[in-house]
C-alpha positions as CSV (number, residue, x, y, z in Angstrom):
1,M,-161.0,-15.6,5.0
2,A,-162.0,-19.0,3.6
3,L,-160.0,-22.1,4.4
4,E,-158.6,-22.1,0.9
5,G,-157.5,-18.5,1.3
6,I,-155.7,-19.4,4.6
7,Q,-153.8,-22.2,2.8
8,Q,-152.8,-19.8,0.0
9,K,-151.6,-17.3,2.6
10,K,-149.5,-20.0,4.2
11,Q,-147.9,-21.0,0.9
12,F,-147.2,-17.3,0.2
13,I,-145.5,-16.8,3.5
14,E,-143.4,-19.9,3.0
15,S,-142.4,-18.7,-0.5
16,R,-141.0,-15.5,1.0
17,A,-138.1,-17.6,2.3
18,R,-136.5,-17.1,-1.2
19,I,-137.1,-13.4,-1.2
20,R,-134.0,-12.9,1.0
21,E,-131.8,-14.6,-1.6
22,F,-133.5,-12.7,-4.4
23,V,-133.1,-9.3,-2.8
24,F,-129.6,-10.0,-1.5
25,G,-128.4,-11.4,-4.8
26,I,-129.8,-8.7,-7.1
27,Q,-128.8,-5.8,-4.9
28,D,-125.3,-7.2,-4.4
29,G,-124.9,-7.9,-8.1
30,L,-126.0,-4.3,-8.9
31,I,-124.1,-2.5,-6.2
32,S,-120.8,-4.4,-6.6
33,T,-120.9,-4.3,-10.4
34,V,-121.8,-0.6,-10.5
35,G,-119.0,0.2,-8.0
36,L,-116.5,-2.0,-9.9
37,L,-117.4,-0.6,-13.3
38,A,-117.1,2.9,-11.9
39,G,-113.7,2.1,-10.4
40,V,-112.3,0.6,-13.6
41,Q,-113.7,3.5,-15.6
42,G,-112.0,5.9,-13.3
43,A,-108.7,4.1,-13.8
44,T,-108.8,3.5,-17.5
45,E,-110.6,4.8,-20.5
46,N,-110.6,1.4,-22.3
47,T,-114.3,0.3,-22.5
48,L,-113.2,-3.3,-23.4
49,V,-111.3,-3.5,-20.1
50,V,-114.3,-2.3,-18.2
51,V,-116.6,-4.9,-19.9
52,I,-114.2,-7.7,-19.3
53,A,-113.7,-6.7,-15.7
54,G,-117.5,-6.6,-15.3
55,L,-118.1,-10.0,-16.9
56,T,-115.4,-11.6,-14.8
57,A,-116.8,-10.1,-11.6
58,M,-120.4,-11.1,-12.6
59,F,-119.6,-14.8,-13.1
60,S,-117.1,-15.1,-10.3
61,G,-119.5,-13.2,-8.0
62,A,-122.5,-15.3,-9.0
63,I,-120.6,-18.6,-8.3
64,S,-119.3,-17.3,-5.0
65,M,-122.7,-16.1,-3.8
66,A,-124.4,-19.3,-4.9
67,A,-121.7,-21.4,-3.2
68,G,-121.9,-19.4,-0.1
69,S,-125.7,-19.5,0.0
70,Y,-125.7,-23.3,-0.6
71,L,-123.1,-24.0,2.1
72,S,-124.8,-21.7,4.7
73,S,-128.3,-23.1,3.9
74,A,-127.0,-26.7,4.0
75,A,-125.3,-26.1,7.3
76,Q,-128.5,-24.6,8.7
77,K,-130.5,-27.6,7.4
78,E,-128.1,-30.0,9.0
79,I,-128.3,-28.3,12.4
80,F,-132.1,-28.0,12.1
81,D,-132.5,-31.7,11.3
82,K,-130.1,-32.7,14.1
83,E,-132.3,-30.7,16.6
84,L,-135.4,-32.4,15.3
85,R,-133.9,-35.8,15.7
86,E,-132.7,-35.0,19.3
87,S,-136.2,-33.7,20.2
88,E,-137.7,-36.9,19.0
89,K,-135.2,-38.9,21.2
90,L,-136.0,-36.6,24.1
91,L,-139.7,-37.3,23.6
92,E,-139.1,-41.0,23.6
93,R,-136.9,-41.0,26.8
94,E,-138.6,-38.3,28.8
95,P,-142.3,-38.0,27.7
96,Y,-143.3,-36.4,31.0
97,M,-140.6,-33.8,30.8
98,A,-141.7,-33.0,27.3
99,A,-145.3,-32.6,28.5
100,E,-144.1,-30.3,31.3
101,G,-142.2,-28.2,28.8
102,L,-145.3,-27.9,26.6
103,L,-147.5,-27.0,29.6
104,K,-145.1,-24.2,30.5
105,A,-144.9,-22.9,26.9
106,L,-148.7,-22.8,26.6
107,G,-148.9,-21.0,29.9
108,E,-146.5,-18.4,28.8
109,E,-148.7,-17.8,25.8
110,G,-151.6,-16.9,28.1
111,L,-153.5,-20.1,28.7
112,S,-154.5,-21.1,32.2
113,K,-153.1,-24.2,33.8
114,E,-156.4,-26.0,33.3
115,Q,-156.5,-25.1,29.7
116,S,-152.9,-26.0,29.1
117,Y,-153.4,-29.3,30.8
118,R,-156.4,-30.2,28.7
119,M,-154.6,-29.2,25.5
120,V,-151.6,-31.2,26.4
121,K,-153.8,-34.2,27.3
122,V,-155.5,-34.1,23.9
123,L,-152.3,-33.6,22.0
124,S,-150.6,-36.5,23.8
125,Q,-153.1,-38.9,22.3
126,E,-151.5,-38.2,18.8
127,R,-147.8,-38.7,19.1
128,H,-146.9,-36.9,15.8
129,V,-149.1,-33.9,16.5
130,F,-147.7,-33.7,20.1
131,M,-144.1,-33.9,18.8
132,R,-144.6,-31.1,16.2
133,T,-146.2,-28.9,18.8
134,F,-143.4,-29.6,21.3
135,Q,-140.8,-28.9,18.7
136,E,-142.4,-25.6,17.7
137,K,-143.6,-24.3,21.0
138,V,-140.9,-25.5,23.4
139,L,-137.8,-25.7,21.2
140,G,-138.6,-23.0,18.7
141,L,-138.1,-25.4,15.8
142,G,-140.7,-24.0,13.5
143,S,-141.6,-25.3,10.0
144,A,-139.8,-22.4,8.2
145,E,-138.7,-23.2,4.7
146,I,-135.0,-23.7,5.2
147,N,-134.6,-27.2,3.8
148,R,-133.8,-26.2,0.2
149,P,-130.2,-25.2,0.0
150,L,-129.9,-25.9,-3.8
151,Q,-132.9,-23.7,-4.6
152,A,-131.5,-21.0,-2.4
153,A,-128.2,-21.2,-4.2
154,L,-129.8,-21.0,-7.6
155,V,-131.9,-18.0,-6.7
156,M,-128.9,-16.2,-5.2
157,G,-126.7,-16.9,-8.2
158,L,-129.2,-16.1,-10.9
159,S,-130.4,-12.9,-9.2
160,F,-126.7,-11.8,-8.8
161,I,-126.3,-12.3,-12.6
162,V,-129.5,-10.3,-13.3
163,G,-128.3,-7.5,-11.0
164,A,-124.9,-7.4,-12.7
165,I,-126.1,-7.5,-16.3
166,I,-128.2,-4.3,-15.8
167,P,-125.4,-1.9,-15.1
168,M,-123.2,-3.6,-17.7
169,A,-125.6,-3.2,-20.6
170,P,-124.8,0.5,-21.3
171,Y,-121.2,-0.4,-21.9
172,M,-122.3,-2.5,-24.9
173,I,-123.7,0.7,-26.5
174,W,-121.7,3.7,-25.1
175,S,-118.3,4.3,-23.6
176,G,-116.6,6.5,-21.1
177,L,-118.6,8.7,-18.7
178,S,-121.8,8.4,-20.9
179,A,-121.8,4.6,-20.2
180,L,-121.0,5.1,-16.6
181,S,-123.8,7.7,-16.1
182,V,-126.4,5.5,-17.8
183,S,-125.1,2.4,-15.9
184,A,-125.4,4.2,-12.5
185,L,-128.9,5.5,-13.4
186,L,-130.1,2.0,-14.5
187,G,-128.7,0.5,-11.4
188,G,-130.3,3.1,-9.2
189,I,-133.7,2.8,-10.9
190,T,-133.6,-1.0,-10.6
191,L,-132.6,-0.9,-7.0
192,F,-135.3,1.6,-6.3
193,G,-137.8,-0.9,-7.8
194,V,-136.3,-3.7,-5.7
195,G,-136.5,-1.6,-2.6
196,A,-140.1,-0.6,-3.3
197,F,-140.9,-4.3,-3.8
198,K,-139.3,-5.1,-0.4
199,G,-141.2,-2.2,1.2
200,K,-144.5,-3.6,-0.2
201,L,-143.9,-7.0,1.2
202,A,-142.8,-5.5,4.6
203,G,-145.8,-3.2,4.7
204,K,-143.5,-0.1,4.7
205,S,-143.4,3.0,2.5
206,L,-142.6,2.1,-1.1
207,F,-140.9,5.4,-1.7
208,L,-138.7,5.4,1.4
209,A,-137.7,1.7,0.9
210,G,-136.9,2.4,-2.8
211,L,-135.0,5.6,-2.0
212,E,-132.8,3.7,0.5
213,F,-131.7,1.2,-2.1
214,F,-131.3,4.0,-4.7
215,L,-129.0,6.1,-2.5
216,V,-126.9,3.1,-1.8
217,A,-126.4,2.4,-5.5
218,V,-125.5,6.0,-6.3
219,S,-123.1,6.2,-3.3
220,A,-121.4,2.9,-4.4
221,A,-121.0,4.2,-8.0
222,G,-119.5,7.5,-6.8
223,L,-117.2,5.9,-4.3
224,G,-116.0,3.3,-6.8
225,Y,-115.3,6.1,-9.4
226,L,-113.3,8.0,-6.8
227,I,-111.3,4.9,-5.9
228,G,-110.5,4.5,-9.6
229,L,-109.3,8.0,-9.8
230,V,-107.1,7.6,-6.8
231,V,-105.6,4.4,-8.2
232,Q,-104.9,6.2,-11.5
233,Y,-103.3,9.1,-9.7
234,F,-100.9,7.0,-7.5
235,F,-100.4,4.2,-10.0
236,P,-100.5,5.8,-13.4
237,G,-99.0,2.8,-15.0
238,V,-102.3,0.8,-14.6
239,S,-104.1,3.2,-16.9
240,I,-104.7,1.5,-20.3
241,P,-105.2,3.9,-23.2
242,A,-108.3,3.5,-25.3
243,G,-108.0,1.8,-28.7
């Protein structure tokens, strides 16, 4: 692999940091919306109520997911940056202790004492390189892409909206069980594709990864519809007639 190819591989690996938000957002948008639409459909025959409930859940869910992703990513970034600052202070106060820690870490990775010593001696001549190596090898503070909380929030929120729109689309054309059936089917097919995509990135079976996501969507739709029927049975007053 050429040097340019290695750099492209590094960039691709770093870009996968957003895949978690994408997969989590779209699958949550799909599953929660399918389950909600099925539940409301089971409790009322009014398609307008189903659509309004779906739109409300879509936007509120997207905002909630984006805010949660931003806060968690920002907190992770603050903790990460704090550890980096403290490691720099440690290196300033106790350079020999840092060198001992790096020697031990290199030895645990299989290098002999002589090799570890020579490597630490070379690295110590460049403070920045030594510091980065110490942070990664000794403290486990790698250079993972975790410092973009706003980007994480946007990916999470937008993917949630995309996931929610897909099962809602049939209710713009059909109504009743026809819309519910097409909604669940579209949600299942989309989740199968997302699962297959995840399986490809993880080097696993595309079919099994897709099937896992598909079964979850179908189960959510069925459970949501049953809950709606139970609500209608015990609280018939919530049923809103069509028209």
